[in-house]
Every structure is written in structure tokens, then in C-alpha cells.
Residue, then its C-alpha position, 0 to 999 in steps of 0.5 A: m544708630k541711624r541719624a533719625a534715631l540719634l536726633m530722637a535720642i538727643f531730643c528726649v534726653s534734653n526733655v524738649l517739647w514742641a509746646q510747653e504746657e501748663k495744666g494742659r494749656v499750651i503757653e509757648e510753642i517751640v519752632a526749633r532747637v539749636n543745641n541747648e537753645i530754642i527758637t519759639l513761635s513768638d520769636y519767629q512771629k516777632a522777626d516776621a513782623a519786623l521784615e516789612d519795615e526792614t525791607r523798606q529800609d533796605c530798598p527805599g523807593c523800590p518798585a512794588e514788584k521788587y519790594q514784594e520779591m525781596l520780602k518773599t525771599r526774606r520770609a522764606n529764609l526767616l527761620r534760617d536767619l534765626i538759626d544762623q544768629s543762634l549758631l553764631a552767638q553760641k560760637g561767640k560764647d564758646l570763643g570767649i568773646n565778651v561784648e558786655a562793654d558794647v552792650i552797656r555803651r549802646l544802652d547808654e547811647l540810647r538813654q542819652q539819645y532819648g533823654w531818659k534820666d537813668m536805666d530805671d527810667m529807660e526800663s520803664q519807657l521800654r516797658t510802655q512799648g511792650i519791650s523787656l529791658e532784659d530781652y533787649k539786652n539779650q538782642l544787643r548781646n547776640t547782635f554784637l556776638t554775631q558781628e564779632v564772630i563773622r569778623h574774626e572767623v570769616g572777615s579776617h580771612i578776606a583781603v581786598t587789594r588795590d588791584d582788586e579795587e581797580k579791576y572792579y572799577q574798570e568793570h563797573q564804571k557805569d555804576f559810578n556814573r552819577p548826578e551831583h550829590v552830597v553825603l551828609s551827617e547831622f547833629f541835632l538838638s530838639t526844641e519840641k515841647k520845650p518852653e520858649s524860654d529854653i530856646p536860647a540855651i539850646e541854641e548856645k548848647a548847639k553852638g558849643y558843639l559846633a565849636r568842638i567840631r571845628r576844633g577837631d573833635s570827632f563829629e561822629e562821636l559827638a553825634r553818637h553820644y549827644s545828638e537827639g536826632s534819630t541818626a545818633k545811633d549811626g554817628g549822625f549819618l544822614g544819607s546821600f542827596e541829589r539836588g532837589q531833595l533838600s530844602k532850598e536853604i540847606e541845598e544852597t548851603v551844602f552844595k557849595m561845600k566840600r568834603g569835611d566842611v561843616t555848616d553853621v547852626i541851622r534853626t529848624k521848626t523842631g530844633f537846631l541842626i548842624l550838617m557835615v558834608m562827608q563827601h561831595y560828588d560832581a556829576g559824571i563818572q566818579p573818580l576811583d579815589k572817591v569811590r574806593n571805600e565803596i568798592d572795597n565794601r562791595i568786594t568784601y560783601e560779595r566775598t564774605q557771603p559765600e564764605l559765611r554760608n560755608y562757615l554756617a554749614t560747618l557750624r550746623e554739622e557740628s551742632y544738633l538742630i531740630v526743626k518742627p515739621g511745618f517750618t523750613d530751614t533753607a540752609a539745612v545740611p542735605g539729607s538731614p531728617i526732620v524729627e516729628v515728636d508727639p508732645a503727648a508721647a514725649p517725656a514731661a519737661k522737668s525744671d531746668k536745674k542743670s547747666k548748659k554744659s551738663k545738657k551738652d554732656a547728656a546729649a553727647a552721651a546719647a550720641k555716643p553709639s554713632a561714629s559720626g557724632p551729633s549733627q543736623 
């Protein structure tokens, strides 16, 4: 059986339509099918809408030309990235990776961060922003699954030695010639919209957390669970700052401090702030010991990317993947045909009463005449 005919058989057995219809009215359009999962036009459009903000966050202060080039590249690879995530999340399920504890922990962190009373309150608040709690849970679940698969299947095979770090440092010393700067994390309690009578209690609460930090409690964990700042999800990590980038009062305080030092409770217009100096870099070429972790992360990232693409190519070869004409998977296996199906000629979609396993069995049966088996 030719490959195009094979994909057509899989397509028909699975009762996949490029558009789901209700009494002749198109209610959703399918952009791609990845095994037994679909990527809809709504999924694609939501991901596209988020690209501009994500690119700005990843390239703060970028010249307009560089920003537009990054955005253009990401848009070109948008469907590829959605397919990648689907393949990795499915692989995580196949491997039996359970991330439910991570999902629950993250939801509870968000609930505490935004002051929602319980999960019902959280669901109500998300709904006002047009977000379904169940959809959000699925997004978290897929993100955690993706991260775990990459760590287990790709990252675990990558090792960085001290020799690697020293060699990289010698070859890239100019990258580490920097002005004096500090790396900060924050713990924040808000006083916005609070009556004046509540302010002393909030200040005492902040002092209580400061005492715990100075006794040795993890700043990151306390910030993650109890800080009310936008950085709580990142354990309070605030970023790197040179002189002139902070308020005068804060700059005079933190630039006198060394790594691991913590400020007193600082009163701001919107609340009470505690800062920890995660690192303090003097001006000039930074010593290897201060940038070793950064170098390790750089090398790991550089080595992971090609290995990850190879791994994803293997997943594509082991899967059946159909992309709607007019959309492009930039990581498609060379020679893979695009199957174009006329929805009017395709069999009507039936109620999905079968399990995912039975669908895979049906697809495998359709593919049986081929020696190579289903692949993209």
C-alpha cells in the first residue's frame, strides 16, 4: 500500500473530518491529527495570539528588527511546536509518567498567590477571564509531561564535565565581561485595596516570614507558596540589575550586600518587600566559579536541542500524523505526503464511544498491509 493511501486509510478508519459539523454548520476546524489527538484551529489561534508576549519576555529590550525576526521564525514553527508538545505529552502517558501531584501543587500555588479562597473560587475567577479550569489543568498536565519526557529521554543522556565548563569559559570569556550587577529574588505582601487598619498586621506578617528566612527556611519555597508578587510562581526570582536600574533606596541597600544576604522588610507604595541577593557580580570578567552554573546551563541547552529534534523525528516516524493543507509542520519527516480530504466525501463522524486504545488498534489494522507501518 502506498504511503498516501495508508494515511487515507488511517484517516477514514478514525472518522476524522477537517471540520466538525452540526446541522451543516462548521463548529470547529481541525488543523492536524497526531495519533488519536487533534489540534484545532482554536488551539492554533490561541498559541499564535500568545507568541508576541512570549517573544517580548524572551527578548526584553530587543531592537525592533530582531524582535520581528524572532516572531517570524516562531510563527513559521508554530504548528511544529504544537505537534511536538502533543507527541511528547502522549509519550509521557505511554511511559506511565504521573504528574498529577505537580498539577495540584501548581494550582494550589496559584490559588494562594492570587488569594482565592478555594478551587471553586479559582474556577469562578478563571471563568471571568474566559479560561476553563479543566482546560487549564490539561495545559499544566501536558507541560509537566513534556518536561519530564525531555528530562528522562533526552536530558538524562547529556553530561557536562568540569573540562567542558573550563573550555567553554576560555572560548567565551568576552561573554562574561560585565558591569557590576546583582541578581535578586523577592518576597512580597500586598497592601493594595486594604484598609489602613490592616497595614500593621501585614507588616508583622512580613517580619514573621523574614525571621523564618533568617533562621534558614528556603526563601524560594516561602516565596513560591506565600508571596503575593507576580514572581511567586518562579520562587520569587526577580532578575539581574545593574546600577541605575533600581530605585535609589533599594540600590544603595542591595549593592552593599553579598550573595545570600537578605534585606529588612521594605515598605513600598503597594506593599511590603523582602529582597535576597542571589548573586553579586563585580565589574569586569566574571570568575569561572561565579558563572559555572550559567555555563553548565548553556552547554546543556546547546546539546539538548539537536538531540531533542532527533528524538522528536523518531516519535514522528512511529506515529501517524496528518496536517491539513495550507498548514505546515516544519519538522515533517522528508517525503511525507499531505493528505487532503474533502469533508463532504469523508464518512460522517460518529460518537466517540471507543477508547483511545481501540482507535489505535483500528488504525493499526488499516496499516497492516504496509511493511513499514504507520508513519508521518
